[in-house]
Residue frames relative to the residue before (quaternion, step in Angstrom):
aa qw qx qy qz dx dy dz
M 1.0000 0.0000 0.0000 0.0000 0.00 0.00 0.00
K 0.4030 -0.7425 0.4488 0.2913 3.64 -0.51 0.97
T 0.4631 -0.6962 0.4941 0.2381 3.44 -1.09 0.81
A 0.3284 -0.7685 0.5283 0.1500 3.53 -0.77 1.18
K 0.0175 -0.8453 0.5338 -0.0145 3.67 -0.37 1.20
K 0.0120 -0.7870 0.6168 -0.0099 3.42 -1.13 0.60
L 0.2736 -0.6638 0.6763 0.1647 3.61 -1.28 0.95
P 0.3099 -0.7614 0.5294 0.2097 3.67 -0.38 1.06
A 0.5138 -0.6024 0.5140 0.3299 3.47 -1.23 0.52
E 0.5909 -0.6154 0.3681 0.3697 3.37 -1.22 0.43
W 0.6425 0.5611 -0.3003 0.4268 3.57 1.17 -0.54
E 0.4960 0.6355 -0.4143 0.4224 3.65 1.45 -0.03
K 0.7244 -0.4772 0.2985 0.3981 3.60 -1.18 0.64
Q 0.1474 -0.8305 0.5309 0.0818 3.49 -0.78 0.93
S 0.3713 -0.7023 0.5279 0.3003 3.57 -0.94 0.35
F 0.8079 -0.1235 0.0909 0.5690 3.69 0.88 -0.74
L 0.3506 -0.6868 0.5937 0.2300 3.48 -1.45 0.01
Q 0.1938 -0.7761 0.5895 0.1124 3.62 -0.78 0.83
I 0.0399 -0.7379 0.6702 -0.0688 3.41 -1.17 1.18
T 0.1856 -0.7446 0.6282 0.1283 3.55 -1.16 0.82
F 0.3504 -0.7982 0.4660 0.1517 3.48 -0.46 1.27
P 0.5112 -0.6486 0.4839 0.2896 3.70 -1.14 0.85
H 0.0729 -0.7593 0.6463 -0.0231 3.41 -1.18 0.73
E 0.6919 -0.5433 0.3229 0.3492 3.54 -1.38 0.43
K 0.6917 0.4373 -0.3330 0.4684 3.61 1.16 0.00
S 0.4805 0.6362 -0.3985 0.4534 3.51 1.48 0.18
D 0.6850 -0.4334 0.3730 0.4514 3.62 -1.29 0.05
W 0.6761 0.5523 -0.3341 0.3553 3.56 1.02 -0.47
A 0.2483 0.8521 -0.4350 0.1515 3.57 1.46 -0.01
Y 0.7457 0.4500 -0.2109 0.4437 3.47 0.87 -1.20
M 0.7808 0.2152 -0.1376 0.5702 3.60 1.20 -0.17
L 0.1805 0.8567 -0.4738 0.0949 3.58 1.18 0.59
D 0.6108 0.5109 -0.3961 0.4571 3.75 0.95 -0.65
E 0.7063 0.4896 -0.3049 0.4105 3.59 0.74 -0.94
V 0.7413 0.4179 -0.2623 0.4549 3.54 0.85 -0.75
T 0.5479 0.5858 -0.3645 0.4731 3.48 1.35 -0.40
A 0.5828 0.5531 -0.3361 0.4913 3.66 1.06 -0.68
C 0.6256 0.5143 -0.3106 0.4976 3.64 0.94 -0.96
F 0.6818 0.5124 -0.3087 0.4211 3.57 0.57 -1.04
V 0.7075 0.4747 -0.2717 0.4475 3.44 0.79 -1.15
E 0.6032 0.5518 -0.3332 0.4698 3.63 1.17 -0.51
I 0.6264 0.5664 -0.2607 0.4678 3.44 1.09 -0.83
I 0.7250 0.3900 -0.2157 0.5252 3.66 0.91 -1.10
K 0.5882 0.5530 -0.3916 0.4414 3.60 0.98 -0.40
T 0.6772 0.5268 -0.2507 0.4484 3.33 0.88 -1.12
A 0.6661 0.5316 -0.2620 0.4529 3.55 0.81 -1.09
S 0.7219 0.5062 -0.2161 0.4195 3.37 0.93 -1.06
L 0.4698 0.6132 -0.4189 0.4773 3.54 1.51 0.07
F 0.7853 0.3691 -0.1369 0.4779 3.55 1.19 -0.62
Q 0.7871 -0.0755 0.0647 0.6088 3.65 1.14 -0.61
D 0.6673 -0.4622 0.3866 0.4378 3.59 -1.43 0.06
V 0.1460 -0.7764 0.6079 0.0800 3.29 -1.37 0.60
L 0.1888 -0.8096 0.5435 0.1164 3.56 -0.74 0.86
V 0.1535 -0.8353 0.5253 0.0535 3.59 -0.46 1.21
V 0.2196 -0.7375 0.6226 0.1423 3.66 -0.67 1.01
C 0.0979 -0.8205 0.5628 -0.0216 3.52 -0.75 1.29
D 0.4230 -0.6467 0.5485 0.3194 3.43 -1.16 0.32
N 0.7392 0.0391 0.0149 0.6721 3.50 1.52 -0.72
V 0.3827 -0.7544 0.4776 0.2374 3.55 -0.38 1.26
N 0.6847 0.5070 -0.3115 0.4208 3.50 0.65 -1.04
R 0.6034 0.5380 -0.3428 0.4786 3.69 1.08 -0.78
V 0.7313 0.4492 -0.2557 0.4449 3.56 0.60 -1.11
K 0.6459 0.5600 -0.2891 0.4308 3.57 1.02 -0.80
S 0.5879 0.6016 -0.3368 0.4230 3.48 1.17 -0.68
N 0.6440 0.5505 -0.3348 0.4124 3.63 1.14 -0.32
F 0.7023 0.4046 -0.2324 0.5377 3.54 1.35 -0.24
K 0.3795 -0.6994 0.5680 0.2099 3.50 -1.12 0.92
S 0.7748 0.1794 -0.1148 0.5952 3.55 1.10 -0.82
T 0.2446 -0.7807 0.5644 0.1103 3.51 -1.09 0.78
K 0.2689 0.7834 -0.5000 0.2531 3.50 1.29 0.45
N 0.8414 0.0404 -0.0941 0.5306 3.65 -0.68 1.15
I 0.6756 0.4283 -0.3553 0.4835 3.61 1.13 0.26
F 0.1421 -0.8094 0.5692 -0.0245 3.39 -0.95 1.31
Y 0.1663 -0.8318 0.5245 0.0729 3.60 -0.82 0.86
V 0.0222 -0.7733 0.6332 -0.0250 3.50 -1.15 0.84
Q 0.3147 -0.7659 0.5363 0.1637 3.61 -0.92 0.99
V 0.1774 0.7123 -0.6438 0.2160 3.47 -0.78 1.38
E 0.4524 -0.6820 0.4885 0.3025 3.55 -1.03 0.91
S 0.0688 -0.7847 0.6152 0.0315 3.42 -1.38 0.58
N 0.4218 -0.6389 0.5424 0.3460 3.56 -1.20 0.10
D 0.8255 0.0037 0.0781 0.5589 3.54 0.93 -0.94
T 0.6488 -0.6151 0.3837 0.2312 3.48 -1.25 -0.30
W 0.5131 0.7218 -0.3328 0.3240 3.49 1.39 0.02
A 0.0183 -0.8720 0.4861 0.0551 3.57 0.77 1.09
R 0.4722 0.6686 -0.4475 0.3602 3.60 1.05 -0.21
D 0.7903 0.3234 -0.1488 0.4987 3.43 0.89 -1.15
H 0.6976 0.3817 -0.3188 0.5158 3.82 1.03 -0.35
G 0.5387 0.6409 -0.4137 0.3575 3.69 1.00 -0.39
G 0.5733 -0.5612 0.4864 0.3462 3.58 -1.28 0.42
I 0.2524 -0.7361 0.6145 0.1299 3.48 -1.18 0.75
T 0.2533 -0.8028 0.5252 0.1241 3.63 -0.40 1.26
V 0.1457 -0.7287 0.6691 0.0002 3.42 -1.22 0.99
L 0.2778 -0.6972 0.6321 0.1930 3.69 -1.06 0.77
E 0.0501 -0.7511 0.6582 -0.0018 3.39 -0.98 1.08
N 0.7972 -0.1145 0.0107 0.5927 3.56 -0.34 1.23
G 0.7401 -0.4983 0.2020 0.4039 3.47 1.06 0.86
K 0.5767 0.5225 -0.3357 0.5308 3.41 1.67 0.07
A 0.4555 -0.6817 0.5002 0.2786 3.54 -1.14 0.82
V 0.0475 -0.7295 0.6823 0.0031 3.41 -1.25 0.94
I 0.1995 -0.7810 0.5684 0.1648 3.71 -0.53 1.05
H 0.3115 -0.7577 0.5543 0.1468 3.46 -0.72 1.19
D 0.0525 -0.8064 0.5851 0.0688 3.69 -0.65 0.75
Y 0.1460 -0.8165 0.5584 0.0168 3.34 -0.16 1.61
V 0.6071 -0.5332 0.4363 0.3960 3.53 -1.39 0.30
F 0.0018 0.7631 -0.6435 -0.0595 3.69 -0.86 0.70
N 0.0433 -0.8427 0.5354 -0.0362 3.48 -0.63 1.40
G 0.6983 -0.5042 0.2777 0.4254 3.48 0.95 0.75
W 0.5819 -0.5879 0.3505 0.4392 3.51 1.15 0.88
G 0.7862 -0.3132 0.1829 0.5004 3.62 0.56 1.20
D 0.6580 -0.5750 0.2935 0.3876 3.52 0.98 0.96
K 0.3208 0.7644 -0.4966 0.2571 3.62 1.10 0.64
F 0.7899 0.0542 -0.0181 0.6106 3.50 1.09 -0.72
D 0.6308 -0.5236 0.4188 0.3904 3.57 -1.49 0.31
A 0.0643 0.8092 -0.5809 0.0601 3.49 -0.83 1.06
G 0.2470 0.8208 -0.4901 0.1581 3.56 1.19 0.39
L 0.6924 0.4720 -0.2455 0.4874 3.61 1.01 -0.79
D 0.6540 0.4961 -0.3277 0.4677 3.54 1.02 -0.79
N 0.6983 0.5048 -0.3408 0.3760 3.53 1.02 -0.61
Q 0.5953 0.5744 -0.2896 0.4814 3.46 1.47 -0.04
I 0.5389 0.6976 -0.4026 0.2466 3.42 1.20 -0.52
T 0.6421 0.5543 -0.3224 0.4202 3.58 0.84 -0.83
K 0.6399 0.5302 -0.2973 0.4700 3.42 0.99 -1.12
K 0.7129 0.4648 -0.2741 0.4477 3.58 0.83 -1.07
L 0.5724 0.5482 -0.3636 0.4896 3.64 1.06 -0.48
Y 0.6900 0.4571 -0.2986 0.4751 3.57 0.81 -0.77
E 0.6967 0.4779 -0.3209 0.4281 3.62 0.83 -0.80
K 0.6213 0.5220 -0.3290 0.4829 3.53 1.28 -0.53
G 0.4603 -0.6785 0.4423 0.3634 3.65 1.25 -0.06
V 0.2940 0.7641 -0.5282 0.2251 3.75 0.90 0.56
F 0.7297 0.3503 -0.2211 0.5441 3.59 1.07 -0.69
E 0.0699 -0.7748 0.6252 0.0629 3.55 -1.08 0.72
N 0.8073 0.2951 -0.2177 0.4624 3.51 -1.31 0.47
C 0.6810 0.3980 -0.2873 0.5434 3.55 1.01 0.71
T 0.2716 -0.6775 0.6355 0.2516 3.60 -1.37 0.04
I 0.3226 -0.7108 0.5749 0.2455 3.60 -1.27 -0.01
K 0.1875 -0.7525 0.6275 0.0693 3.61 -1.19 0.76
T 0.1951 -0.7760 0.5837 0.1381 3.56 -0.69 0.95
C 0.2083 -0.8148 0.5409 -0.0086 3.50 -0.83 1.32
D 0.2812 -0.8061 0.4839 0.1925 3.57 -0.74 0.82
L 0.4736 0.6429 -0.4513 0.3982 3.47 1.34 0.49
V 0.3641 -0.6911 0.5606 0.2748 3.67 -1.00 0.70
L 0.2424 0.7635 -0.5560 0.2218 3.54 -0.33 1.18
E 0.2050 -0.7747 0.5918 0.0865 3.52 -1.01 1.13
G 0.5878 -0.6106 0.4086 0.3386 3.57 -1.09 0.67
G 0.6463 0.5443 -0.3069 0.4380 3.57 1.17 -0.46
S 0.5914 0.5887 -0.3289 0.4422 3.53 1.41 -0.38
I 0.7954 0.2793 -0.1359 0.5204 3.74 1.10 -0.43
E 0.1728 -0.7472 0.6375 0.0733 3.46 -1.35 0.78
S 0.1440 -0.8013 0.5779 0.0561 3.60 -0.89 0.82
D 0.2602 -0.7580 0.5666 0.1916 3.54 -0.84 0.93
G 0.5301 -0.6295 0.4295 0.3718 3.77 1.20 0.10
K 0.7010 0.4434 -0.2737 0.4870 3.65 1.13 -0.18
G 0.7032 -0.4742 0.2741 0.4533 3.57 1.13 0.41
T 0.6599 0.4765 -0.3417 0.4699 3.71 1.21 0.32
I 0.1542 -0.7767 0.6091 0.0442 3.32 -1.08 1.07
L 0.1818 -0.7743 0.6011 0.0784 3.53 -0.83 1.11
T 0.1477 0.8007 -0.5658 0.1300 3.52 -0.82 0.97
T 0.3681 -0.7407 0.4845 0.2849 3.69 -1.08 -0.16
S 0.5589 -0.6219 0.4549 0.3064 3.58 -1.06 0.67
E 0.5854 0.5840 -0.3752 0.4190 3.61 1.06 -0.67
C 0.7413 0.4088 -0.2455 0.4723 3.55 0.96 -0.79
L 0.7457 0.4374 -0.2296 0.4471 3.54 0.58 -1.23
L 0.7219 0.3566 -0.2611 0.5325 3.70 1.07 -0.41
S 0.4405 0.7027 -0.4845 0.2783 3.67 1.08 0.08
K 0.6644 -0.5356 0.4060 0.3269 3.45 -1.48 0.30
N 0.8106 0.3135 -0.1715 0.4640 3.46 -1.07 0.58
R 0.5655 0.5003 -0.3613 0.5471 3.53 1.44 0.42
N 0.7583 -0.2729 0.2305 0.5453 3.42 0.03 -1.36
E 0.1124 0.8663 -0.4784 0.0902 3.56 0.93 0.83
H 0.5917 0.5710 -0.3704 0.4320 3.51 1.29 -0.03
L 0.6399 0.4440 -0.2852 0.5586 3.48 1.55 -0.11
S 0.4307 -0.6872 0.5263 0.2553 3.49 -1.17 0.79
K 0.6803 -0.4755 0.3203 0.4566 3.66 -1.04 0.09
I 0.5938 0.5483 -0.3484 0.4747 3.55 1.15 -0.77
Q 0.7108 0.4839 -0.3017 0.4118 3.51 0.80 -0.87
I 0.6005 0.5295 -0.3516 0.4853 3.58 1.22 -0.78
E 0.6723 0.4961 -0.3367 0.4342 3.53 0.90 -0.78
Q 0.5976 0.5517 -0.3601 0.4570 3.50 1.02 -0.54
H 0.5967 0.5635 -0.3049 0.4831 3.60 1.05 -0.91
L 0.6978 0.4533 -0.2783 0.4798 3.64 0.71 -1.06
K 0.6119 0.5394 -0.3290 0.4759 3.65 0.92 -0.80
E 0.7324 0.4657 -0.2273 0.4416 3.47 0.64 -1.19
N 0.7372 0.4398 -0.2326 0.4571 3.62 0.79 -0.94
F 0.8024 0.2947 -0.1058 0.5081 3.56 1.12 -0.77
G 0.4677 -0.6959 0.4490 0.3089 3.44 1.29 0.22
A 0.3528 0.7437 -0.4864 0.2931 3.64 1.20 0.44
E 0.3704 -0.7318 0.5532 0.1457 3.44 -1.29 0.97
R 0.7971 0.0009 0.0272 0.6032 3.50 1.14 -0.49
I 0.2681 -0.7662 0.5736 0.1095 3.37 -1.35 0.70
L 0.1439 -0.7969 0.5783 0.0992 3.64 -0.57 0.92
W 0.1802 -0.7809 0.5974 0.0278 3.63 -0.51 1.40
L 0.1739 -0.7239 0.6585 0.1097 3.46 -1.24 0.98
N 0.2077 -0.8126 0.5340 0.1070 3.49 -0.58 1.06
H 0.7655 0.3390 -0.2026 0.5079 3.58 1.22 0.00
G 0.6099 0.5360 -0.4159 0.4096 3.63 -1.14 0.34
Y 0.1766 0.7115 -0.6650 0.1429 3.52 -1.08 0.90
L 0.2976 -0.6908 0.6289 0.1967 3.52 -1.54 0.15
A 0.4764 -0.6278 0.5212 0.3273 3.73 -0.79 0.79
G 0.8141 0.2886 -0.2022 0.4615 3.59 -1.04 0.83
D 0.5050 0.6705 -0.4023 0.3655 3.49 1.31 -0.08
D 0.3035 -0.7998 0.5011 0.1302 3.59 -0.83 0.98
T 0.6704 0.5740 -0.2676 0.3865 3.44 1.49 -0.47
D 0.4719 -0.6467 0.4503 0.3953 3.60 1.24 0.09
S 0.7176 -0.4623 0.2629 0.4497 3.72 0.73 0.93
H 0.0001 -0.7731 0.6329 -0.0428 3.68 0.66 0.96
I 0.5487 -0.6338 0.4478 0.3111 3.68 -1.08 0.80
D 0.6584 0.5301 -0.3297 0.4204 3.57 1.15 -0.75
T 0.6207 0.5162 -0.3883 0.4444 3.59 1.15 0.25
L 0.7293 0.4828 -0.1497 0.4610 3.39 1.40 -0.78
A 0.8032 -0.0076 0.1780 0.5684 3.61 0.81 -1.31
R 0.0822 0.8260 -0.5555 0.0485 3.49 -0.85 0.90
F 0.4607 -0.6366 0.5258 0.3257 3.51 -1.12 0.75
C 0.2143 -0.7470 0.6207 0.1040 3.61 -1.16 0.88
D 0.7149 -0.1733 0.0253 0.6769 3.51 1.49 -0.35
E 0.8049 -0.3624 0.1674 0.4391 3.58 -1.27 0.14
K 0.7913 0.2697 -0.1094 0.5377 3.62 1.23 -0.68
T 0.6592 0.4591 -0.3084 0.5095 3.60 1.21 0.39
I 0.0478 0.7586 -0.6494 -0.0225 3.45 -0.98 0.86
A 0.2175 -0.7355 0.6251 0.1450 3.53 -1.11 0.97
Y 0.0539 -0.8198 0.5695 -0.0267 3.45 -0.92 1.02
V 0.5235 -0.6514 0.4498 0.3152 3.52 -1.18 0.40
G 0.1229 -0.8283 0.5441 0.0520 3.52 -0.68 1.04
C 0.0645 -0.7702 0.6278 0.0915 3.60 -1.23 0.28
E 0.1359 -0.8162 0.5613 0.0186 3.42 -0.63 1.24
N 0.6249 0.5702 -0.3692 0.3848 3.56 1.25 0.31
P 0.3515 -0.7981 0.4246 0.2435 3.63 -0.11 1.13
E 0.6186 0.5406 -0.3280 0.4664 3.59 1.25 -0.37
D 0.5869 0.5479 -0.4079 0.4347 3.72 1.22 -0.13
E 0.5458 -0.6699 0.4114 0.2898 3.48 -1.07 0.80
H 0.6188 0.5225 -0.3359 0.4808 3.52 1.31 -0.14
F 0.4434 0.7540 -0.4286 0.2263 3.65 1.14 -0.52
E 0.7192 0.4619 -0.2871 0.4324 3.69 0.46 -0.92
A 0.7248 0.4676 -0.2623 0.4326 3.58 0.89 -1.04
L 0.6643 0.5279 -0.2692 0.4556 3.33 1.19 -0.76
Q 0.6041 0.5136 -0.3311 0.5116 3.59 1.32 -0.69
Q 0.6693 0.4953 -0.3257 0.4480 3.69 0.97 -0.62
M 0.5824 0.5534 -0.3365 0.4913 3.45 1.28 -0.65
K 0.6049 0.5239 -0.3608 0.4790 3.65 0.97 -0.90
R 0.6635 0.4828 -0.3253 0.4699 3.75 0.69 -1.02
E 0.6121 0.4973 -0.3840 0.4801 3.73 0.76 -0.68
L 0.6777 0.5093 -0.3187 0.4241 3.70 0.62 -1.03
Q 0.6349 0.5365 -0.3433 0.4372 3.58 0.98 -0.84
Q 0.7124 0.4436 -0.2988 0.4544 3.64 1.01 -0.58
F 0.4990 0.6499 -0.4487 0.3567 3.57 1.16 -0.06
R 0.1741 -0.7737 0.5923 0.1424 3.53 -1.23 0.18
D 0.4595 -0.6736 0.4805 0.3228 3.63 -0.93 0.74
F 0.7639 -0.4185 0.2716 0.4094 3.50 -1.44 0.11
E 0.6363 0.4875 -0.3020 0.5160 3.60 1.29 -0.33
G 0.5812 -0.5895 0.3982 0.3951 3.71 1.07 -0.19
N 0.6075 0.5811 -0.3373 0.4237 3.62 1.27 0.04
P 0.5841 -0.5250 0.4530 0.4218 3.75 -1.11 0.61
Y 0.5491 -0.5987 0.5222 0.2596 3.40 -1.42 0.67
K 0.3458 -0.6487 0.5946 0.3257 3.42 -1.15 0.47
L 0.2113 -0.8214 0.5275 0.0495 3.66 -0.55 1.26
V 0.0876 -0.8132 0.5745 0.0303 3.53 -0.73 0.94
E 0.2276 -0.8189 0.5074 0.1419 3.65 -0.38 0.92
V 0.1675 -0.7691 0.6134 0.0638 3.57 -0.84 1.09
P 0.4747 -0.6988 0.4322 0.3153 3.56 -0.66 0.92
L 0.4588 -0.5850 0.5793 0.3342 3.65 -1.43 0.35
P 0.4336 -0.6652 0.5298 0.2980 3.56 -0.83 0.88
D 0.6665 -0.4228 0.4622 0.4043 3.43 -1.59 0.36
A 0.5625 -0.6065 0.4443 0.3441 3.61 -1.10 0.90
C 0.2268 -0.7254 0.6478 0.0517 3.52 -1.10 1.15
F 0.0542 -0.8102 0.5811 0.0546 3.67 -0.85 0.68
D 0.4358 -0.6547 0.5346 0.3092 3.53 -1.26 0.41
A 0.7420 -0.3992 0.2701 0.4659 3.57 -1.27 -0.02
D 0.7239 0.4066 -0.2760 0.4842 3.69 1.14 -0.44
E 0.5625 -0.6654 0.3393 0.3545 3.41 1.35 0.58
N 0.3753 0.6870 -0.5028 0.3667 3.57 1.18 0.65
R 0.3781 -0.7280 0.4787 0.3129 3.54 -0.84 0.81
L 0.3210 -0.7740 0.5264 0.1441 3.60 -1.12 0.77
P 0.5426 -0.6841 0.3963 0.2837 3.60 -1.02 0.97
A 0.0488 0.8148 -0.5758 0.0460 3.63 0.41 1.10
T 0.1973 0.7998 -0.5519 0.1296 3.70 -0.78 0.71
Y 0.3743 -0.7526 0.4960 0.2179 3.47 -1.01 0.84
A 0.5118 0.6424 -0.4229 0.3829 3.53 1.33 -0.08
N 0.5923 0.5607 -0.3723 0.4430 3.67 1.24 -0.25
F 0.2848 0.7600 -0.5505 0.1955 3.62 0.73 1.00
T 0.3355 -0.7509 0.5398 0.1795 3.49 -1.25 0.28
I 0.2262 -0.8068 0.5344 0.1105 3.58 -0.48 1.11
I 0.0326 0.7887 -0.6129 0.0346 3.65 -0.76 0.99
N 0.7522 -0.4207 0.2768 0.4250 3.52 -1.32 -0.06
G 0.8244 0.0120 -0.0792 0.5602 3.67 -0.30 1.18
A 0.8132 0.2408 -0.1698 0.5019 3.59 0.93 0.28
V 0.1577 -0.7514 0.6225 0.1513 3.58 -1.29 0.21
L 0.2411 -0.7722 0.5742 0.1261 3.51 -0.65 1.15
V 0.0560 -0.8223 0.5660 0.0205 3.52 -0.72 0.96
P 0.3959 -0.6982 0.5212 0.2901 3.66 -0.82 0.87
V 0.0781 -0.7374 0.6694 0.0450 3.41 -1.26 0.78
Y 0.3045 -0.8031 0.5077 0.0679 3.59 -1.22 0.57
G 0.5300 -0.6543 0.4092 0.3514 3.55 1.24 0.41
V 0.5375 0.5798 -0.4090 0.4558 3.60 1.01 0.77
S 0.7410 -0.4843 0.2747 0.3754 3.64 -1.17 0.43
Q 0.6512 0.5700 -0.2662 0.4244 3.51 1.05 -0.67
D 0.4728 0.7342 -0.4101 0.2633 3.54 1.21 -0.65
R 0.7000 0.4954 -0.2761 0.4339 3.50 0.71 -1.20
K 0.6511 0.5378 -0.2771 0.4582 3.56 0.93 -0.98
A 0.6726 0.5033 -0.2933 0.4563 3.54 0.86 -0.94
L 0.6651 0.4872 -0.3250 0.4634 3.55 0.92 -0.75
E 0.6506 0.5102 -0.3396 0.4483 3.58 0.96 -0.72
I 0.6553 0.4772 -0.3379 0.4782 3.50 1.01 -0.76
L 0.6642 0.5047 -0.3154 0.4524 3.58 0.74 -0.66
Q 0.6071 0.5518 -0.3268 0.4691 3.53 1.10 -0.66
S 0.6487 0.5147 -0.3133 0.4648 3.52 1.08 -0.68
C 0.6334 0.5344 -0.2816 0.4837 3.49 1.30 -0.56
F 0.7637 0.1866 -0.1068 0.6088 3.63 1.19 -0.45
P 0.0026 -0.8626 0.5059 0.0083 3.60 0.49 1.12
D 0.6411 0.4945 -0.3170 0.4940 3.62 1.35 -0.25
R 0.7014 0.4137 -0.2570 0.5204 3.67 1.20 -0.08
K 0.4802 -0.6262 0.5342 0.3031 3.46 -1.37 0.55
V 0.1510 -0.7878 0.5820 0.1338 3.68 -0.67 1.00
I 0.1168 -0.8332 0.5394 -0.0353 3.58 -0.67 1.30
G 0.2211 -0.7952 0.5341 0.1830 3.54 -0.48 0.90
V 0.1803 -0.7722 0.6092 0.0067 3.58 -1.02 1.00
N 0.3581 -0.7452 0.5048 0.2483 3.64 -0.60 1.11
C 0.0417 -0.8088 0.5815 -0.0778 3.48 -0.60 1.31
R 0.2711 0.7940 -0.5196 0.1615 3.58 1.13 0.46
V 0.6123 0.5659 -0.3198 0.4502 3.55 1.16 -0.78
L 0.6806 0.5321 -0.3180 0.3906 3.62 0.96 -0.70
I 0.5951 0.5567 -0.3735 0.4431 3.50 1.19 -0.46
E 0.5016 0.6497 -0.4344 0.3709 3.59 1.18 -0.51
Q 0.7783 0.2495 -0.1716 0.5501 3.57 1.10 -0.45
H 0.6474 -0.6591 0.2436 0.2953 3.49 1.21 1.02
G 0.6855 0.3441 -0.3539 0.5352 3.42 1.15 0.76
S 0.3027 -0.7241 0.5886 0.1938 3.60 -1.42 -0.28
L 0.8685 -0.2446 0.1375 0.4085 3.37 -1.48 -0.31
H 0.6618 0.4701 -0.3287 0.4828 3.64 0.78 -1.02
C 0.6264 0.5909 -0.3495 0.3693 3.65 0.89 -0.90
V 0.7540 0.4446 -0.2012 0.4396 3.46 0.99 -0.77
T 0.6824 0.4465 -0.2119 0.5386 3.49 1.43 0.02
M 0.0242 0.7706 -0.6353 -0.0446 3.54 -1.20 0.53
Q 0.2502 -0.7892 0.5400 0.1517 3.56 -0.74 0.97
Y 0.2348 -0.6888 0.6688 0.1519 3.65 -1.33 0.65
P 0.4657 -0.6815 0.5039 0.2546 3.58 -1.01 0.84
E 0.6773 -0.5200 0.2792 0.4393 3.72 -1.11 0.39
Q 0.5971 0.6047 -0.3728 0.3728 3.55 1.07 -0.49
V 0.6493 0.4306 -0.3029 0.5488 3.65 1.28 -0.22
K 0.1122 -0.8028 0.5841 0.0418 3.63 -0.67 1.17
L 0.4472 -0.6595 0.5486 0.2531 3.43 -1.26 0.85
N 0.3341 -0.6631 0.6267 0.2366 3.66 -1.05 0.76
K 0.1786 -0.8318 0.5217 0.0642 3.54 0.02 1.36
E 0.5725 0.6266 -0.3637 0.3838 3.61 1.20 -0.64
I 0.7253 0.4233 -0.2189 0.4968 3.69 1.11 -0.58
L 0.6431 0.5254 -0.3316 0.4476 3.58 1.26 -0.41
R 0.3697 -0.7209 0.5487 0.2063 3.64 -1.05 0.74
């Protein structure tokens, strides 16, 4: 009998959110206080709605940032950095049972050292952190931020990322599609060939550009300023999205979210600010904001996409200093995966 596989959509009921906390040996060392405050805010806000698992270099150090530990659980595991979306496990339901897929994370194509991060999911499983599931080691290089699932057999991704060098260049596009269909039970793969953000290290992760809000709605980053360097690529991406069809064969409802005003680092390099990097949790959507004029409009637009959830802005200006944002530092696990709270501090 063929195994029925499903990659749950992010809006489906979750058990907990995984976050890997910054530390002095990570790339955040030079601004550790500022980024710590941001992570604390994300964790506190998420914990109002569901459990949060915090991966720590030192549990006591991280725990000292919180007065209340309600719904917050800590585990000590070494890490290189903080991008849980990309080093976290990806949960697939096989005949309704949870299987955590542990893909290879190689620092977005060997751009950064990721040897410790690549072991986190395996170590969490070996420590007994996850209950009611099994783990599957996968030899494919794949980051969680590079794929979007509608929960109905559709995977949305970008060719810029999945076909990039130093990931799976020994595989053809057809072979990668076969992997995605086999591993996730996907029936079709929607490839975006256009769209990028200046300063992005990920080779155009889909979660920086276009996101499923439900099975028939895609929110995407738009650019209406012909003088902006992103204009042509994002206009081409928009035209591609208009050609896509949902799982029932109908055009998607497309919702344009503005591109934030340009943000720069101290060396005047443009940073990859995007509102598409939101995180869906139980009863809420956490949206990164950057202290720019488009923040309010973006929140209003995304609230219209999630009428049954509370849309909450979280200032993530500090996160883009290391070229990621809110979705990049979180990874959700569906309700079928249980936390072994007895062993967590």
